[in-house]
N, C-alpha and C positions, 0 to 999 in steps of 0.2 A: 503495500499500500502506500503510494505516495505519500510526502511530508508538507504540508504547508510552511513552502519558502518562511513564510510573514510569521507562523505561529513557532518560529527556531529559534534559538539565540546560541553563540557558540562563543564562551565567557571562562576569564581564568580568575583563580581568587591568586590574588600576588600580595607580600608584604616581606618586612624582615623577620629574620628567625622569632620564634616566639610570639610573634602578635598576635595568635591564635586564629593563621589562617585554614589548618586540617579542623579543626573544631568546630569554626562556621560552617565549613561545609558538611563534616558530622551532621549538624543539625539541619541543615538545608535536606541532606539525604533523608531524613529523618521523615521531617515535616511533609515531601515528599512523597515519601510511603515507599522510600525504594529502601531504605532499612528500617527491619520492627526493631530492632535496640540500639541506642544510642552509645558506641564505642570510641573509649576515652584514650588521648596519645599519653595521659600518665599512666592508665593503666597499660599499657600497649597493643589495644585493642581498636585501633581505631580505621575504618573499611580502608581509607584512600593510601594508608600505611601501611601498607600488606606483604614490605620485605622485611624480612627477619629485624638487619639493622635498623631499620626506622621503627621498628617498635622498642629494640634493645634500644635507642638515644635518643629518642623522644621528636624527633626530627627528618620532616620529607625530602626524600635524596632524590628520588625518579619522578617528574610529572605524573599522574595515574589519571586516566581520566574514566568519563560514566557516566550514564546517559539520562537521564530522568524527566519527568512529565512534573508542571505544575498547569491547573488552569487550562488544560486540552493544548499545550504548549509542549514541544521537546525542547530538552534543555542538555546542553552537552558541556561538564563540566570538568574545567582540569586545572588538577593544585599545581600549582609549582612549590621548588624549592624555597628557603628564605637563605640561606647560606652561601658567601660567595665561592664558597668553592663548587656547585655548583650553576653558576652562573649560565652555563649550557642548555641545562632544562628547562630555565625560564626563557631565555634565549627563542629557542626553538617553537617554545608553547605561545608567545606572545606574535611570533609570525605566522600563525595557522587562524588566530583570534578573532572576534567581531569585537568581543567587549570585555572590559575587566572590572573585576573590584577590589579595589587597595585597601587592605586590611591596614587601619594606625590603631594601633596604642592608646587608649584615652590619656594614659599616663604619662608615656615617654612621647610621645607626639611621633612626628618625625625622625623617623632612627637611618643610621648611616644604609643598610641593606633597601631602606623603603624608596633611596634618594634614586639607586642604582636599577631596579624593576620600575621605576619613575621613566627613566630618561630609555627605558629601553623599549616601555610603551608610547612614548614621544616618537621614539625611533620608526616604529611601526603604525603609526596615526592610530593608535587603538583610544576609541571613545571607553571614560570609565565614571565609575562612581565608589566615594569613599564611605567605607562602614568603620566610622570608632567603635571599636570594641573593648572590652574589659571596664565598663561604667562603674561595676560594683568594686571596682578597686581602689584602695586607698588614694588619695593625690588625683585621681581621674577628675578631667578636665575637656568636653566635649568644644566650648569653645574655643579655648587656645591652641588644643586640636587642630582643628579645619582652619582658624586662625595661620599655624603655625606651615602647613598644607599650603596656603597661599600665599604666604611668604616666601618658602623654600622654592615654591614649584611654579610661581606665578601664575599658579592655576585659579579660576575667579571659581571659588567655594560657597556651597549655596546651599543655604540650610533647610532638608527637606521634615524632617522631627529638631525637637527642642529634648531635653531630660527633664522628668518626675525627680529630682534632688540628683545628686552624683556620691561616687565611694558606696558609704556603707548605706547613706540614704537614700541610695538609686530604686525607685518602686515600678515606674513602665514609662514612658514618653507622651509624648503632644503632638499627633501627625495636624502640620499646618496648612494642609491641603485640602484635610477630611473635617479642619479641627473638633477635636475629639481626643479624649487622653485613652490610652490603651495600657493595661495590666496583664500580665501574663498567670497563668495558674500554674502554681510549683508542684501539685499533686500528681497532674499530667505531664511532664516535663516540658512546659509550654505549651503543650498540643491548642490548647485552649484559651484565649484571651477576653478580657470585658472594655468593649468603648463603652466611654460616660461622659459627659458635657461636661468641658473645662470647668474645673471650678474657680469659686469668684476672685482666691487669693491669686490666681496665676494667669486671668483673662490678659489683665493687660503685657503680662510679660511674652503672652501668644500671639496678641494682635501686632505688637509690634515686630513680632518677627516675622509673622505672615503679610505684614504690609512689608519689611526686609526680604523678605520669597518671591512676593511680585515688582516690585524695584529694581533688583538683579535680573531677573528672566525676561523684562522688559526694556531693560538696558540691553539685552545681550538678541533677543527682537523684534526687527521693527515692526513686523506686524501688532506684536501685543504690544509695545512702546506709544505705537500709535492710538490704540483702544484705551491704553491707560493715560495717555498726556489728555485725548477726551472726553478722557471722567467717566466713557464706558463701564459696567460691571465687566467684571473677571471672571468669569465660570470656572467651576473646577476641573472642569472636560478641556477647557480651551488653557488654562494654565501646567495641566499635563501634558498637553498636545506640544505645549511650548515648550516644556521641560526636556520633552524626547528630541524635538528638535536640534535644541542647543546642545544639548550630551553628543549627541552623533556627530554636531560639526564641530562639536569641542569647545565649547565657546563658555560652558558653564562645568562645573564638575557636582551633581549631585551629592550630598553629606547622608546618610543615618547613620543612627547608633543603637548601641543596646551591648547585651552580655553574652553571647554565647553559648559560651561555661554555664552559667546560670538561665540559659534557656529564653531567654528575652530580646526581643527587635527582629528574629529571623526569617518568621512570614513576610511581615513588610517589605525586608531587602529582597523575598526572589518574586512579590506583587511590583517593586521597582526595578527588579531584571528585565519581566517581563513588560511593564508599563517605560523604559525609559532607556533602555542599551538595543542597540542595531539588530535588526537579523539580517542575513547574508545579505540580502539583498538591499540594503540599506547605506551597505559602504560601500568606497569606491569600488570596481573592479581592477581584482588583480593583474599585475604588468609580467609581461615577461617577454621574451626573445623568440619570435618566428625564426625556427636556423634553414636560412636557405643556401643553394650551393655553396653561392660568392660570398657571401655575406648574412648579417644577421638585424634582423627589423623587429623596431622595440612594438609593442602590440598589447592590448589591451583584451582580458580575457572576462565579457561578462557573466555572473552565476546563472546558468539556463541548463536545466538538465536536456533540453533539446539537442544542445550542441555536440563538435566533436568533447570525449573525454579526458580528462586533466585536471591531474593531483599533485599532490606533492608530501613525499615523504617527510614528515616533522620530526621521528622517533620511532627507535629500533627497540627493540627487547628479544633476550633467548629467552624460550620457553621449553623445558628438558623433553618434553610429548611432542612439541606442533613446531618446533625448530624457532625461528627470526619470526618473528609479531610486527609487521612493519603497519606505523599509527599512521594512517594517512586523512590529509583535509582534500575532501572533492573541491574544484572550484570549478567545472565544466563537464558535462554530461553526466553519463550513465555507466559506473563500473558492475558487470556482471561475475557473479562465482562462476568460474570454470571458463574463465572468457582468456585470451590474448593480448597484451598490451606493450608498450614500445617504453623502455628504458632509454630517454629523448638524448640524457645527457649518457649514457653507454653507448648510445646505438644499441641494444643489443631487444631482444624482444622476451618477458616473460610471461608468466602461466599467473592465474589468481586462484589458486585452487580454493580457498575455505576466503569467505568474508564472512567478519565478525563482530557485532554489538557489542560496546567492553561498559560492563558492570564493576569499577574496580575491580578485580582479579577472577571475577568473573564473566563467561564469555557466552554469547546468544548469536545462534546461526542466522543469517538475511542473505537473502536469492541476489540482492543487488544495492548499489550505497549511490544518492545520488547527487548534484550540485549542491553543496552548502551545507553536505555533511560531514561528519568525522567516523572513521570504519579503522576496523584493522582489517588489514591482508597476509593472510597466511598462504609459503608457497615462494615467494620470490626470495628468490639466490641469489641474485649480485644486487639486487636494492642499496643502499646507504644512505646516512642523515644525509638530506637535502635532493636526494634524488629527483627528480618529474617523471611521472608517467604520461602517457599520452598514447595516439598513434600515428601512423604512416602520413594520416593523411592531416593530422594537426602535429607536426612536430615542434610545439611551440618551449624554450627551455623558463621556467617559471624562476625567479631571482632566488639562486641558491642561498641557503643559508650561511652565514661566515660568525669562526667560532674565534674568540679567543686564544693566543699561541699556551700552549702548557708552558709555567715556568719553575717547574719544582721537578728531579729524576732520583729516582734510587732503584741503586742494581738488585736484580731479583736473579736467584739463580735456584734449580728444583731439587730437590732436596737427592733421589737416586738419578742416574740416568736413564732410566725408564719413565720418569716422570715427564722429561722435557717436552717430547713431542703433545704431550698435554696441556704443558704450559704453553706452547708456542701458538698451541691450537685456543687453546682457553684468552691468549691474550688478543688475537685476531678477534672472536668474536666479542670481546670488549671493547677496541677500538671501534669497531661497525655501531657499536649500540651508544659509544661516548666519543664524541670528534673531539673533542677535548683531551679525550686521552689516549697516549703514542707509546708504541715500543718500538728498540729495534736493539742491534749487535753493535755492540763495540766494537768497530775495527781492531782495535790494538791487542786490548783485552777478552775478545771472544763474550765478554759479560753483554746480560741482555739489560737491558735499558727503558724501564719506564716512566714516563713522563704522564703531571697532572697538574693542578688549577692551584692544588693548596697541600696541604699535609692532611688535615682531615680529608680532603677528595681519594689521597694516595691511600691512606689509612680504610676509609672504607673501601676501595677498590680492592686491594689486598686482601680483605679480610670475608670480601663476595668470594674474592677466587678463592680461597680455602673453604670457605663456608657452600657455596651455592656450586662451585665445579669439582671441587675437591680434591685440588692439586694442591702438594706439598713442596712447599717453596721455604728459603731463607730470604731474606729483607736486609739491605743495608741501611745505613742512613740517609738520611734524603741530602741532595747535595742542588744547587740551581744550575737553571738550564739556562747557558746562555746561546747568544744569539752572531751570526755574524756578518758584514757587511760591508759597503764598498764606499770610500769619500770623494774616488774622482770618476773619470768615466771612460772607459778605452774601446774601442774595435779591435775586433780578429776576426783574421778569413782561414780557412781550415779544410783541409782538404782530409779524407780517411779511405784508406784502401787497404784490404785484405783479400785472400781468396779462402775460402771455406767451402771443402768439400770439393774439391774440383771446380767452384764456379768463383767469380771475381763477383766482388761488394767493396763499392767507390762510393762515394759520397764528398758532398762541399757545398758551404755556406759559410756569411759571412754576416756576423752578427755587434751588435752595440749594447754595451752596458753599461748600465750608471746608478745611480742612488735615489730611491724612490724619499718625497716627502715622510716625517714621522709620522707612523702609524697608518702609511694605505696599506702596506703588506708587501709582497712579491710582485711582480706583473710581468703579463710576459705578447707581446703581439708580434706579427708577422705582417709587412708589408709587399709581401711580395705574393702577386694574385697574377697566375700561368694557366691557365686550362689543362694545359698540357703535363703538369704533374699532377699524380693523382694525391684523390685526399689521402690513402694512408699515407703517403710523405709528408705531410701537412702534419700528422697525427704523430707521426715518429719525432719527428723534431719537436715538437710543441710537449711530447712524452719527457724524451730528452734534459732537454732546458727544467723541467720540476722536478723529475729524477732528484739534476744537479739542486736545486733551490732545498733538498731534503737533504742531501748528504754536504754540503757547506762547503769554504772554501781553501781554508786551512787545516783549522782543527778538528771540520769533521761535525761543528754546530749547524744545525739549519738556519738558513737563510733568512734576513729579514730586511724590511723594504730594499728590497732589488728590483731593479727594473730591466726587462730582456727586449729587444727588440730587434727581431730576423730581416735583416734587407734585403739578403741575395740566395737562392738558393740554385744549386748546380747540380743539375738530375739528368742520369742518361736510363732511357728504362731497359738498355741490356745491362746493367753492373745497379742500378741504384735500389735498395734496399731497403725497407722499412727499418730492418736490425741497422743497416750502414748509418741513416742517417738521425738514428735515436745515438749513438754510438760519436759521431760527428759533434753532433750539440754539444755530448756533454762536453767532446775534447776543448770544444771553441770556449764552452762556457768557463769552463778550468783557466786554459789562458789568460783569458779577457778579462775576468775576477782577479787574476793574482795580478791583474799589471794595474789595476783598478785600487789603488790601495787599500787594502781589506783592514776591516776592526771589525772588534769584540766588540758589542751589545750586553750591556747585563738590565735584568730583570728590572725597574721601579713601583714600587708596592706604592696604592692610596690605604694610608692608615689612618683608621679613627679611635682614638681611645676616648674612651669614658668614665669618669671620675671625680669622688667629691673633688667640692673644690679645693680642701687645705691638703692634697696632694697633687694639685696640676703641676707644679714646680718638678718635683719628685720625678712625674710620669715624661714632661718634657726634657730632663735633664737624661731621661734614661733613649728616649729615639733620638736626642742631639749626639749622643754618643757613638748613636750606629750611623753617624752620618747622613739623620734626618731634617729635613726642613720642614718647620712649623709654618701650614699657610693659613690658618684662620685659627677658632674660637668660639664654640655657642655656649652660653649657658642655659639651662632645663631645667624643670622642676628637680629630676633624679641626678643630676649635678652638673658637669662642665664637660664639651665633649670639643676633645680637639685634634683638628685637621691634621694629618704631616703625609711626607711624601719619605720613603725613604728605600735604599735598594736592599732586593731581598737577600742578597745572602748576609745580610746583617742580621738576617732577624728572625736566625734563627734561637732560642732559649730566651726569645723577648716576653714570651709568655710567663715563665718561672720569676722570669727579675723584675718585670711589671706589680704580680701580685702582690712578692716579698717586698716591695718600696710602698706600698699602698696597702698592706697590712690586708692583702686580698680582694678588696674594696673596687679596682678599677678593672674593666675589662676593655678588649680593642677589636676588630674589625678589619680584616685586612683584603683589597683586592688588586689584581693586577693595573698598572697604569701605563707605561708604554714601556720601549728600550731605550735605554740610553749609554753613549760610549760608553764603556769602562776607562776607569781612571790605572795605567800601573799594567803590568802584566799579569798574567794567570795565576794565581796565588794556590791551586788545589782545592777549590770550589764547585769547582764544576767538574763533570764526566770530559 
């Protein structure tokens, strides 16, 4: 049965670690009837945190997808991690969402990771609303929290509700659209609630905020603004329609409140998802590149199930029984179970054996999935995160996901020789699942090196390797992963000839190598357009360059911010083989890069330290001793937040030292900022 796209919502729940994302999601599932018992994170029983480690650590690691219904609407929910080490999970979820709920802690307001996920949502133009959670906690302040969002992000926050009491006195809320007081029944876990007229002592405050709500929305919507200025009566339906329009065009951010843990405020939040967040046809068409023989052409992909099929693989998860589960957002057309489709980037056909609807860790079989929906495909052998699925009739490449570079590495070795193959296979599976996790063999030592986004990230992956895959391995101490780049420009012409199995192989090309601006990453381009040269030769040259990016210049570290442009290709149809051109491209890159003044880059991290005001001096002293630079400081009700940057190599052991000088009262979060030129030579801190 086809789903009405107007009655579908693809939403994500995002926030700083421990703001209550998973708890809020559990309540949504309970009230929408998807689960019959609320699981708590503290008990290790949350539905969305179904990985063993998530239950043990009390944090979300992998974004879990689940489908539920509310008031005749279908809602696909993706619960994302809050810890910076799992930023790739957040990034790939936001890429495929139509709307998001940002969960804000009523006590702490905007926290460091909230800023990261907010920036990621801005990058993908995701309309969002705020849910100010933990209103029952001591120190909770709804108005401070929404003002903090306004100040930090320049967001036009608009309160749709105000609280009845805050902290220990939190009773319920006043709905500023219905102009009713709402209180929840604790006996049935908040499933029922009562609406009543606003008490006389709260009426003036409620009218003041209702007027502010209308004023803010009228300022963002010209149509409503004209009626407002002309003194026309603004009905609730008019106001809701205007809030929806302004939320979708991102000119306002509606703010709601509650306490998910105390079962208060969740049903109005689900209503707001239906009322104000966009359906798949409300958001602009997805953008892609139509692959033609000699060029790529930018195209828009409208959400229409009558068009050619097109979908994006945004996540891969390994299942012991079914193999690779590919989470796919369908942007156009319809995918049917048992059908064959084209992996556009890899130019290979793949069969979709089964299509499943995901209910956290439960699966429901589907015959097909259409534009606008999210489902799991089983049977794809070659697909990896960021791949586009389409057809020969519509070879469109959707914008691929870009992930941050891994910055920390550890050596890993199997306990016995017989475990080596199992370890290598497991690493390959985990790399397909998580693009920020990489592995390679060190050419000099023969050690297997794995790299990730942080100590927690690698700790989780190693634990998973041992527990889920049964791999027995020894792990070394974590070390920094450096990068190599060039500082000048260089050109190189190269020829490569070899006789293999009695056949001559020859290739020739010229390339230019140069430094890209910081943060752009590696780029490859080819200015040669000759129809006499087969497509496979162009692919071979590109493959040779991309392999060279991964293997580095002098020390074997991956390249960063290096640009390569191939300006000429010398091809002979008798001797020109793809193998020869791959080898020739690698040789030309190597020679050109060594002439372009290569340099070592080290990762620099953004560090946010939260501590009581009396320990700020000690905390700053700890970071400056490690070569850190202080960039700012904020005051919050929970203490001071110091913003700084520091080299990753100097941050090992920082957690212990910080706790020591602040009597255990400080905490910090750290995420990758950029690579910068390393001063001095290598000191053994990397591989």
